[in-house]
KEBA-546605 format. One line per 4 residues: number of its first residue (from 1); their letters; for each residue x, y, z of N, C-alpha, C. Coordinates in Angstrom, 3 decimals. Last residue first. Example, Ala and Ser with C-alpha at 12.3 -4.5 7.8 and 13.67 -1.06 7.14 Angstrom:
BEGIN
2> SA> 12.850:-2.250:7.080:13.670:-1.060:7.140:12.900:0.030:7.870 | 13.190:-5.690:7.800:12.300:-4.500:7.800:13.200:-3.300:7.800
END
This chain:
BEGIN
98> WDGR> 77.408:-57.897:34.866:77.295:-57.206:33.571:78.548:-57.324:32.799 | 77.943:-59.757:36.840:76.602:-59.175:36.763:76.360:-58.476:35.423 | 80.281:-61.055:37.481:79.673:-61.333:36.177:78.263:-60.786:36.053 | 81.812:-60.511:39.643:80.794:-61.533:39.802:80.168:-61.931:38.465
94> EEGR> 83.345:-58.457:38.561:84.017:-59.686:38.957:83.024:-60.830:39.145 | 81.357:-56.499:38.220:82.046:-57.055:37.060:82.731:-58.377:37.393 | 80.720:-56.026:40.908:79.711:-56.550:39.992:80.329:-57.141:38.741 | 83.106:-54.909:41.789:82.672:-56.192:42.354:81.612:-56.836:41.467
90> RYAR> 83.003:-52.538:40.273:84.080:-53.505:40.069:83.717:-54.882:40.615 | 80.749:-51.303:41.365:80.760:-51.660:39.946:81.822:-52.719:39.669 | 81.659:-50.889:43.954:80.501:-51.762:43.730:80.438:-52.207:42.271 | 83.730:-49.064:43.462:84.042:-50.380:44.025:82.901:-51.366:43.799
86> AITW> 82.205:-46.898:42.505:83.211:-47.523:41.637:83.578:-48.914:42.147 | 80.694:-46.291:44.796:80.015:-46.730:43.575:80.994:-47.427:42.634 | 82.764:-45.504:46.536:81.883:-46.623:46.875:81.187:-47.163:45.634 | 83.806:-43.275:45.190:84.665:-44.436:45.429:83.817:-45.682:45.741
82> VVGA> 81.593:-41.550:45.304:82.111:-41.996:44.003:82.963:-43.249:44.163 | 81.425:-41.225:48.108:80.307:-41.802:47.356:80.781:-42.321:46.001 | 83.916:-40.032:48.669:83.528:-41.299:49.280:82.406:-41.988:48.525 | 83.813:-37.651:47.208:84.822:-38.651:46.871:84.453:-40.016:47.457
78> CNIV> 81.642:-36.323:48.515:81.593:-36.657:47.082:82.580:-37.757:46.716 | 82.571:-36.201:51.254:81.267:-36.729:50.867:81.272:-37.194:49.413 | 85.089:-34.971:51.045:84.957:-36.301:51.651:83.650:-36.954:51.219 | 84.320:-32.514:49.908:85.221:-33.416:49.178:85.101:-34.831:49.718
74> MGAY> 82.739:-31.468:51.954:82.148:-31.709:50.633:83.005:-32.658:49.810 | 84.619:-31.281:54.011:83.440:-32.134:54.166:82.787:-32.455:52.837 | 86.326:-29.390:52.908:86.828:-30.736:53.200:85.667:-31.710:53.354 | 84.669:-27.161:52.848:85.087:-27.767:51.583:85.649:-29.176:51.790
70> MYIM> 84.392:-26.809:55.673:83.228:-26.942:54.796:83.608:-27.634:53.482 | 87.024:-26.474:56.584:86.211:-27.608:57.047:85.028:-27.861:56.118 | 87.594:-24.093:55.202:88.415:-25.293:54.978:87.634:-26.534:55.408 | 85.726:-22.373:56.293:85.597:-22.735:54.878:86.432:-23.970:54.542
66> GTDA> 86.766:-22.216:58.912:85.418:-22.727:58.674:85.214:-23.151:57.233 | 89.171:-20.970:58.433:89.173:-22.349:58.938:87.809:-22.989:58.725 | 88.149:-18.462:57.633:88.980:-19.263:56.724:89.016:-20.735:57.159 | 86.748:-17.552:59.887:86.027:-17.809:58.639:86.835:-18.685:57.684
62> DHTR> 86.957:-18.726:63.135:87.723:-18.151:62.028:87.031:-18.526:60.719 | 85.565:-20.126:64.933:85.410:-18.676:65.007:86.154:-17.964:63.882 | 83.662:-23.115:64.256:84.909:-22.363:64.392:84.620:-20.865:64.413 | 81.345:-24.432:63.715:81.712:-24.301:65.116:83.005:-23.509:65.324
58> FGFG> 81.019:-24.763:61.060:80.077:-23.855:61.716:80.441:-23.611:63.175 | 82.918:-26.686:60.482:83.090:-25.346:59.937:82.171:-24.328:60.573 | 81.915:-29.005:61.431:82.947:-28.351:62.229:83.190:-26.928:61.743 | 80.278:-29.763:59.336:79.664:-29.162:60.511:80.672:-28.490:61.428
54> ATVS> 82.005:-31.055:57.649:81.514:-29.728:57.250:80.886:-29.007:58.436 | 82.271:-33.390:59.201:83.439:-32.560:58.910:83.015:-31.146:58.506 | 79.625:-34.295:59.128:80.240:-33.970:60.414:81.451:-33.069:60.202 | 79.355:-34.735:56.373:78.510:-33.748:57.044:79.083:-33.341:58.392
50> GVLM> 81.236:-36.763:55.910:81.373:-35.468:55.246:80.551:-34.390:55.921 | 80.102:-38.801:57.492:81.453:-38.303:57.792:81.667:-36.927:57.158 | 77.623:-39.096:56.142:77.667:-38.713:57.545:79.030:-38.144:57.928 | 78.424:-39.921:53.619:77.653:-38.689:53.752:77.702:-38.185:55.194
46> WGFM> 79.650:-42.313:54.276:80.461:-41.229:53.721:79.735:-39.897:53.838 | 77.338:-43.698:55.194:78.480:-43.455:56.074:79.353:-42.323:55.578 | 75.807:-43.834:52.875:75.285:-43.090:54.021:76.410:-42.759:54.994 | 77.502:-45.487:51.388:77.237:-44.126:50.925:76.685:-43.265:52.056
42> AACV> 77.341:-47.808:52.955:78.635:-47.137:52.775:78.431:-45.693:52.308 | 74.618:-48.417:52.690:75.173:-48.124:54.018:76.503:-47.389:53.899 | 74.500:-48.911:49.917:73.714:-47.814:50.505:74.250:-47.429:51.877 | 76.196:-51.143:49.761:76.554:-49.904:49.062:75.783:-48.721:49.642
38> RVLE> 74.731:-53.016:51.311:76.112:-52.664:51.644:76.517:-51.328:51.023 | 72.353:-53.235:49.905:72.331:-52.737:51.285:73.720:-52.254:51.685 | 73.386:-54.315:47.506:72.657:-53.049:47.499:72.631:-52.433:48.896 | 74.458:-56.736:48.413:75.347:-55.729:47.821:74.678:-54.361:47.809
34> WRYE> 72.096:-58.030:49.165:73.114:-57.735:50.174:74.070:-56.660:49.662 | 70.844:-58.282:46.654:70.237:-57.457:47.700:71.256:-57.075:48.763 | 72.676:-60.015:45.371:72.396:-58.689:44.812:71.811:-57.770:45.882 | 72.464:-62.291:46.962:73.750:-61.592:46.880:73.570:-60.182:46.337
30> READ> 69.814:-62.962:46.425:70.219:-62.637:47.793:71.534:-61.871:47.793 | 70.003:-63.526:43.690:69.140:-62.433:44.142:69.508:-62.006:45.561 | 71.687:-65.753:43.744:72.117:-64.538:43.044:71.292:-63.337:43.502 | 70.069:-67.576:45.140:71.370:-67.172:45.680:71.859:-65.872:45.047
26> RGAQ> 67.918:-67.835:43.357:67.689:-67.287:44.696:68.994:-66.806:45.321 | 69.303:-68.996:41.186:68.635:-67.702:41.034:68.363:-67.046:42.373 | 70.097:-71.410:42.315:71.122:-70.465:41.869:70.524:-69.072:41.688 | 67.576:-72.559:42.701:68.417:-72.258:43.861:69.503:-71.248:43.485
22> ERER> 66.776:-72.857:40.026:65.986:-72.035:40.941:66.807:-71.631:42.158 | 68.749:-74.636:39.143:68.662:-73.291:38.566:67.843:-72.352:39.441 | 68.166:-76.904:40.679:69.472:-76.248:40.794:69.437:-74.827:40.254 | 65.586:-77.527:39.756:65.789:-77.153:41.155:67.119:-76.430:41.347
18> GIRD> 66.200:-78.160:37.054:65.296:-77.062:37.372:65.465:-76.587:38.811 | 67.815:-80.402:37.407:68.377:-79.209:36.772:67.510:-77.990:37.088 | 65.910:-82.147:38.523:67.115:-81.784:39.275:67.724:-80.507:38.720 | 64.084:-82.368:36.379:63.654:-81.817:37.670:64.850:-81.358:38.496
14> YEAE> 65.734:-83.599:34.476:65.162:-82.274:34.209:64.704:-81.605:35.504 | 66.174:-86.030:35.824:67.305:-85.135:35.535:66.818:-83.718:35.239 | 63.607:-87.092:35.824:64.272:-86.818:37.102:65.448:-85.854:36.908 | 63.228:-87.406:33.059:62.364:-86.495:33.815:62.998:-86.115:35.146
10> VWAP> 65.199:-89.340:32.650:65.304:-88.050:31.964:64.444:-87.008:32.691 | 64.270:-91.474:34.126:65.546:-90.876:34.521:65.745:-89.513:33.853 | 61.935:-92.180:32.777:61.847:-91.609:34.119:63.148:-90.927:34.523 | 61.858:-91.225:29.287:62.150:-92.160:30.381:62.146:-91.433:31.725
6> RAMR> 59.059:-89.625:27.771:60.473:-89.634:28.161:60.680:-90.668:29.254 | 56.909:-90.727:25.210:57.118:-90.443:26.626:58.613:-90.521:26.936 | 56.771:-89.138:22.061:57.042:-90.328:22.860:57.289:-89.903:24.303 | 54.164:-87.517:20.410:55.398:-87.428:21.194:55.544:-88.695:22.006
2> SM> 52.987:-88.421:17.155:52.815:-88.274:18.602:54.163:-88.224:19.299 | 52.191:-86.888:14.247:53.219:-87.651:14.904:53.112:-87.401:16.404
END
C-alpha cells in the first residue's frame, strides 16, 4: 500500500509547528542558562559576604568577638547558599522544569 502525498497546507502546518517547537526549545534553554548564571552569582555573593564577615574575626583583638564574627560568617555563608538553592528550586517548579 503506497503512502498518499499530503496536501501542501498540511506540510506547511507541520513546518510551522516544527519551527515553533524549535523556538520554544531555544527559549527554554536560554532561560535555563540565565537561571544557572543567576544562582551561581547569588551563591558566590553569599560566599563573599560570609567570608568578609568571618574575616572580621581575624581583625579583632578579643578572641570571643573574633569567634562571634567567624561563626556569623559561616552561618551567613551556609544559610545564604541554602536559601538561594531553595529559591531556584521553587522558581523551577513554577516554570514546570520538574
